[in-house]
C-alpha positions in Angstrom: 86.2 -73.2 -56.0 85.2 -73.9 -59.6 83.6 -71.2 -61.7 80.5 -73.3 -61.9 80.1 -73.7 -58.2 80.8 -70.0 -57.6 78.3 -68.9 -60.2 75.6 -71.2 -58.9 76.0 -69.7 -55.5 75.7 -66.2 -56.9 72.6 -67.1 -58.8 70.9 -68.9 -56.0 71.5 -65.9 -53.6 70.5 -63.4 -56.3 73.9 -61.7 -56.0 74.7 -62.3 -59.7 74.7 -59.2 -61.8 72.3 -59.7 -64.8 72.3 -58.0 -68.2 69.6 -58.3 -70.8 70.6 -57.4 -74.4 67.7 -55.9 -76.3 64.9 -54.0 -74.5 62.0 -54.8 -76.7 58.8 -56.9 -76.4 60.9 -59.9 -75.1 63.8 -58.2 -73.3 62.0 -55.7 -71.1 59.5 -58.1 -69.6 62.3 -60.5 -68.9 64.4 -57.8 -67.3 61.5 -56.8 -65.1 60.9 -60.4 -64.0 64.6 -60.9 -63.0 64.5 -57.5 -61.2 61.3 -58.5 -59.3 63.0 -61.7 -58.3 65.8 -59.7 -56.5 68.5 -59.5 -59.2 70.2 -56.2 -60.1 69.5 -55.9 -63.8 71.0 -53.8 -66.5 69.2 -53.5 -69.8 71.4 -52.8 -72.8 70.0 -51.4 -76.0 71.6 -49.2 -78.7 68.3 -47.2 -79.0 69.0 -44.2 -76.7 65.3 -43.4 -76.6 64.6 -46.7 -74.9 67.5 -46.2 -72.5 66.4 -42.7 -71.6 62.8 -43.8 -71.0 63.7 -46.7 -68.8 66.1 -44.7 -66.7 63.3 -42.1 -66.2 61.1 -45.0 -65.0 58.8 -45.0 -68.2 57.7 -48.1 -70.0 57.1 -48.2 -73.8 55.8 -51.8 -73.8 52.1 -52.3 -73.3 52.5 -55.4 -71.2 54.9 -53.7 -68.7 53.3 -51.0 -66.5 55.2 -47.8 -66.1 54.5 -47.9 -62.4 56.4 -51.2 -62.1 59.4 -49.9 -64.1 59.5 -46.7 -62.0 59.5 -48.6 -58.8 62.3 -51.0 -59.9 64.4 -48.1 -61.1 63.9 -46.2 -57.8 64.8 -49.3 -55.9 68.0 -49.7 -57.9 67.0 -53.0 -59.3 66.7 -51.9 -63.0 68.7 -49.5 -65.1 69.5 -49.2 -68.8 72.5 -48.2 -70.9 73.8 -48.2 -74.5 77.3 -48.9 -73.2 78.3 -52.5 -73.8 81.4 -52.2 -71.7 79.2 -52.9 -68.6 79.3 -56.5 -69.8 82.7 -57.0 -68.2 81.0 -56.6 -64.8 78.1 -59.1 -65.4 77.7 -62.6 -64.3 74.6 -63.5 -66.4 73.6 -62.3 -69.9 70.4 -62.9 -71.8 70.3 -62.1 -75.5 66.8 -60.9 -76.7 67.5 -59.3 -80.0 65.4 -59.4 -83.2 66.0 -62.2 -85.8 64.1 -61.1 -89.0 64.0 -62.8 -92.3 65.7 -61.2 -95.3 63.6 -60.7 -98.5 65.6 -63.7 -99.9 64.0 -65.9 -97.2 67.2 -66.6 -95.2 67.6 -65.5 -91.6 69.1 -62.1 -90.9 71.6 -63.0 -88.1 73.1 -59.5 -87.9 71.6 -58.6 -84.6 72.6 -61.9 -83.0 76.1 -61.6 -84.5 76.5 -58.0 -83.3 75.3 -58.9 -79.7 77.7 -61.9 -79.6 80.6 -59.8 -80.8 80.0 -57.3 -78.0 79.8 -60.1 -75.4 83.0 -61.7 -76.8 84.9 -58.4 -76.3 84.2 -58.6 -72.6 84.3 -62.3 -72.0 85.5 -63.4 -68.6 85.4 -66.6 -66.4 82.2 -67.3 -64.4 79.8 -66.0 -67.0 76.5 -67.6 -68.2 74.9 -66.6 -71.5 71.5 -67.5 -72.7 70.2 -66.8 -76.2 66.4 -66.2 -76.3 66.1 -64.9 -79.9 64.3 -67.4 -82.1 66.6 -68.8 -84.8 67.4 -71.9 -86.8 68.7 -75.1 -85.1 72.4 -75.1 -84.6 72.8 -71.3 -84.1 73.9 -71.5 -80.5 76.6 -74.1 -81.1 77.6 -73.1 -84.6 77.5 -69.3 -84.4 77.6 -68.2 -80.8 80.0 -70.7 -79.4 82.9 -70.1 -81.9 82.6 -66.4 -81.6 82.5 -66.4 -77.8 85.5 -68.8 -77.7 87.7 -66.9 -79.9 90.9 -65.2 -78.6 91.0 -66.7 -75.2 91.5 -70.0 -73.4 88.0 -70.1 -71.7 86.3 -73.5 -72.0 82.6 -73.8 -72.4 81.0 -75.8 -69.6 83.9 -75.1 -67.2 84.9 -71.4 -67.5 81.7 -70.0 -69.1 78.3 -71.4 -69.8 76.1 -71.1 -72.9 72.5 -72.2 -73.4 69.4 -71.5 -75.5 66.0 -70.7 -74.1 63.3 -69.7 -76.6 61.2 -66.7 -75.8 57.4 -67.5 -75.5 56.1 -64.0 -75.2 52.5 -63.5 -76.5 51.8 -59.7 -76.3 48.6 -58.7 -74.7 48.0 -61.9 -72.7 47.1 -61.6 -69.0 46.9 -65.3 -68.1 50.2 -66.5 -69.4 53.1 -64.0 -69.0 56.9 -64.2 -68.8 56.8 -65.3 -65.1 54.4 -68.3 -65.4 54.8 -69.5 -69.0 57.1 -72.6 -68.8 60.6 -72.0 -70.2 62.5 -74.6 -72.2 66.3 -74.6 -71.5 69.0 -76.4 -73.5 72.7 -76.0 -72.9 75.8 -76.7 -75.0 76.9 -79.1 -72.2 75.1 -80.5 -69.2 76.9 -78.0 -66.9 75.7 -75.2 -69.2 72.1 -76.5 -68.8 72.4 -76.7 -65.1 73.8 -73.2 -64.6 71.3 -71.6 -67.0 68.4 -73.5 -65.4 69.3 -72.5 -61.9 69.5 -68.9 -63.0 66.1 -68.8 -64.6 64.5 -70.9 -61.8 65.1 -68.0 -59.5 62.6 -65.8 -61.4 60.4 -68.0 -63.6 58.0 -70.6 -62.2 58.7 -73.6 -64.4 61.8 -74.6 -66.4 61.8 -77.6 -68.6 65.4 -78.6 -69.3 66.2 -80.6 -72.5 69.4 -82.4 -73.5 70.9 -79.8 -75.9 70.7 -76.4 -77.3 69.5 -77.8 -80.6 66.5 -79.5 -78.9 65.5 -76.2 -77.4 65.9 -74.4 -80.7 63.7 -77.0 -82.5 61.1 -77.0 -79.7 60.4 -73.3 -80.4 60.2 -73.9 -84.1 57.8 -76.8 -83.7 55.5 -74.7 -81.5 55.1 -72.0 -84.1 55.2 -74.4 -87.1 52.3 -76.3 -85.5 50.3 -73.0 -85.3 51.3 -71.8 -88.8 50.2 -75.1 -90.5 46.9 -75.3 -88.6 46.1 -71.7 -89.5 47.0 -72.4 -93.1 44.6 -75.3 -93.0 41.7 -73.3 -91.7 42.5 -70.5 -94.2 42.3 -73.0 -97.0 39.1 -74.3 -95.5 37.7 -70.8 -95.6 38.5 -70.6 -99.3 36.9 -74.0 -100.0 33.8 -73.2 -97.9 33.3 -70.0 -99.9 33.4 -72.0 -103.1 31.0 -74.5 -101.7 28.6 -71.8 -100.3 29.0 -73.0 -96.7 29.7 -70.8 -93.7 33.3 -71.7 -92.5 32.7 -70.2 -89.1 29.7 -72.5 -88.6 31.8 -75.5 -89.7 34.6 -74.6 -87.3 32.2 -74.2 -84.3 30.6 -77.5 -85.1 34.0 -79.3 -85.3 35.0 -77.7 -82.1 32.2 -79.4 -80.2 34.3 -82.6 -80.3 35.9 -83.0 -76.9 39.0 -84.8 -78.2 41.1 -85.0 -81.4 40.4 -81.5 -82.6 41.9 -78.1 -81.7 40.1 -75.0 -82.8 41.9 -72.6 -85.1 40.3 -69.7 -87.0 40.9 -68.2 -90.4 41.8 -64.6 -91.0 43.4 -62.1 -93.5 46.9 -63.4 -93.0 49.5 -64.0 -90.3 51.1 -61.4 -88.2 53.5 -60.9 -85.3 57.2 -61.8 -85.3 56.8 -65.5 -84.6 54.3 -67.4 -86.6 54.8 -66.0 -90.0 58.6 -66.1 -89.7 59.9 -68.7 -87.3 58.9 -71.8 -89.3 60.8 -70.4 -92.3 64.1 -70.6 -90.3 63.6 -74.3 -90.2 62.6 -74.5 -93.8 65.7 -72.5 -94.7 68.0 -74.7 -92.6 66.5 -77.9 -94.1 67.2 -76.6 -97.6 70.9 -76.4 -96.7 70.6 -80.1 -96.0 68.8 -80.9 -99.3 65.4 -81.4 -97.7 62.2 -79.5 -98.5 59.9 -78.8 -95.6 56.8 -79.3 -97.7 54.2 -78.6 -94.9 55.9 -75.4 -93.9 56.3 -74.1 -97.5 52.7 -74.9 -98.4 51.2 -73.3 -95.3 53.4 -70.3 -95.8 52.1 -69.9 -99.4 48.5 -70.1 -98.3 48.8 -67.7 -95.4 50.9 -65.2 -97.4 48.2 -65.1 -100.1 45.4 -64.4 -97.7 45.6 -60.6 -97.9 45.2 -60.9 -101.7 42.3 -63.2 -101.2 40.7 -60.7 -98.9 41.1 -57.9 -101.5 39.8 -60.1 -104.3 36.7 -61.0 -102.3 36.1 -57.3 -101.5 36.4 -56.5 -105.3 33.8 -59.3 -106.1 31.5 -58.1 -103.3 31.6 -54.5 -104.6 31.1 -55.7 -108.2 27.9 -57.4 -107.1 26.8 -54.1 -105.7 27.5 -52.3 -109.0 30.6 -50.6 -107.6 34.3 -50.7 -108.4 37.1 -50.9 -105.9 39.0 -48.2 -107.8 37.9 -44.9 -106.4 35.9 -46.5 -103.6 36.4 -45.3 -100.0 37.5 -48.3 -97.9 38.0 -48.1 -94.1 40.2 -50.8 -92.6 39.3 -51.5 -89.0 42.3 -52.7 -86.9 46.0 -52.4 -87.9 47.7 -54.4 -85.1 48.4 -58.0 -85.9 46.1 -59.3 -83.2 43.3 -57.8 -80.9 43.9 -55.4 -78.1 47.6 -54.7 -78.6 49.7 -52.0 -80.4 52.1 -54.4 -82.2 52.3 -53.9 -86.0 55.0 -56.5 -86.7 54.2 -58.4 -89.9 50.5 -57.3 -89.6 48.3 -58.4 -92.5 46.6 -55.1 -92.2 49.6 -53.5 -93.8 49.4 -55.8 -96.8 45.7 -55.3 -97.1 46.1 -51.5 -97.1 48.9 -51.7 -99.6 46.9 -54.0 -102.0 43.8 -51.8 -101.7 45.9 -48.7 -102.6 47.5 -50.6 -105.5 43.9 -51.2 -106.8 43.1 -47.5 -106.6 40.9 -47.5 -103.5 40.9 -44.5 -101.2 42.0 -46.1 -98.0 41.8 -45.0 -94.4 42.1 -46.9 -91.2 41.1 -46.9 -87.5 42.9 -48.6 -84.6 42.6 -47.4 -81.0 46.1 -48.8 -80.3 47.9 -47.6 -83.4 47.7 -43.8 -83.9 49.8 -43.8 -87.0 51.6 -46.3 -89.3 53.8 -46.3 -92.3 52.2 -47.9 -95.3 54.1 -50.0 -97.9 54.1 -47.1 -100.3 55.9 -44.9 -97.7 52.9 -42.8 -96.8 52.4 -42.1 -93.1 48.8 -42.7 -92.3 46.9 -41.7 -89.2 44.0 -43.4 -87.5 40.7 -41.6 -88.2 39.5 -39.6 -85.2 35.8 -40.1 -85.5 35.2 -43.8 -86.1 31.5 -43.8 -86.8 31.7 -40.8 -89.0 34.4 -42.6 -91.1 32.2 -45.7 -91.2 29.3 -43.7 -92.6 31.5 -42.1 -95.2 33.0 -45.4 -96.4 31.8 -47.4 -99.3 33.2 -50.5 -97.6 34.5 -51.4 -94.1 37.0 -54.2 -93.8 37.4 -55.7 -90.3 41.0 -56.9 -90.2 41.7 -56.9 -86.5 38.9 -57.7 -84.1 39.6 -55.4 -81.2 37.3 -56.1 -78.2 36.6 -52.4 -77.5 34.9 -51.8 -80.9 31.1 -51.3 -80.7 30.3 -53.6 -83.5 26.5 -53.1 -83.3 27.0 -49.3 -83.8 29.5 -50.0 -86.6 27.0 -52.3 -88.3 24.2 -49.8 -88.0 26.4 -47.0 -89.6 28.0 -49.0 -92.4 27.0 -49.4 -96.0 28.9 -52.6 -96.4 31.2 -54.7 -94.1 33.6 -57.4 -95.1 34.4 -59.2 -91.8 37.6 -61.2 -92.0 37.5 -62.3 -88.3 33.9 -63.0 -87.7 34.0 -60.1 -85.3 30.3 -59.4 -85.8 29.4 -62.9 -84.6 25.6 -63.2 -84.9 25.2 -59.5 -85.6 24.0 -59.0 -89.2 24.0 -62.8 -89.8 21.3 -62.4 -92.6 22.1 -58.7 -93.4 22.9 -58.2 -97.1 25.3 -55.5 -96.1 27.6 -58.0 -94.4 29.9 -60.6 -95.9 32.3 -62.8 -94.0 35.6 -64.5 -94.9 
C-alpha cells in the first residue's frame, strides 16, 4: 500500500495522530476543532506555561472556552507538550507559529525555521505537514521543502506531503470561527493538496483547494492587502474631510447606501492585530527582491502608520483651541486592544497613541476592561484605571481609541470635559456638543 493511500485511510477514519505546533490565537482553536472532530491532538509549544494550563484543562485564549478544553483533555483528545520528539509518532502536523516583521521591514522567519528544523529531525514516511503561518509567496516551496527534504531519501508527494493553508482567524468573532470559515489549501504537488485537503475536510466545513502552495500564500496576502488599502483610503478621506470641514462619518454612511459597487470601511487611529498591518508588507518585501515596488501597499502602509501621530496632532490642536496645552494635561485613553471586545494587544494603535502622548509630556492613563495591564513603548508597565467614570471626570481629555461595546458612552459623555472620538463610538451622542470632536 502506498504511503498516500495509507495516510488517506487514517485521516478519513480519524485514526491519524495530529500535532499542532504553536498554541496561540491560531493553533489552539485549530487543535480544538481537530479534537472535536475525533482526532487525538497534541499541541506543541515551547512556552511551558501554556503547556501546563492546557494539560490542566484551562484555556488562555478568549475564543476557546475553558470548559471545552477541560472536556477534551479529560476525554484524552487533547494534550500539550514542549517535547518535540513526539513528532516521530505523528501522522499530520500543522504549523501555527508567529511570523513578525523585523524593524528593517523584512519577515522574521525564525519561528518557521525553528519549527521546520524540529519536524525535519523526526521526519518519517506517511507524514502530512501544513503551514498556516502567514508569510511571503514561495516560503513553503523555497524554505520548508528543502529543510524537510534534507538528509533522507523521502520524496515530497509520494513519501510525505506538504501544503500551505493560510489561517483566517478573526479574534472575537462569533459568526465566523475556525470550523465554518472556508479554508484555502494549496500543496507542493497535486498529491500533497489531496492529502492535506482530506485531512482538513474531516474537521472544517469548507475547503477551497488551489493549484499550488504559492496561490494559497498569495490568496492570504490579497485578502489583507485589500483591507489594508481600503482602510488607508478611508483614513486619508478622514484627513481630507477634516480639512474640508465635512463629517467623514456622514460621508461614509451616505456612500454605504449604494447597494452595489461600494464596500464600507471606517477610519480609525491606526491598524492593529497581527494580520492587516503586517501581512501585506511580506508581499511588498518579496516584490522588492524582484525589483518591483508595490506602490499601493507602501502608500497605504504610510497613511495607516501615521494615523496615531495624526490623532495626537488633532488632540493638540483641540486642546489649544480650549486654551490648554497637551504637555501636563491629563489624558485618559479608552480601549487598548486593537479592536473591540477582545484582549489582543498585538500591533494595537493604542500603544502608539499612548507612547506619542507621553513623548509630548501628557500625563497618560488608560482603561480597558479586557486588558488589565500593558507595557508601554517606554518600558513602563501601566494598569487599567479601576474607576472608569472617576478617571473620566479627572481627565482633561478622553481619547476613545477602541470602541468596546460594553462602555456606557452616555455616562462617559456626561462625565467628560472633552472627548476626542477616533471611532465614532459616540454615534449621535453629543453630535453638537462642543466637548466632543471626532476623527
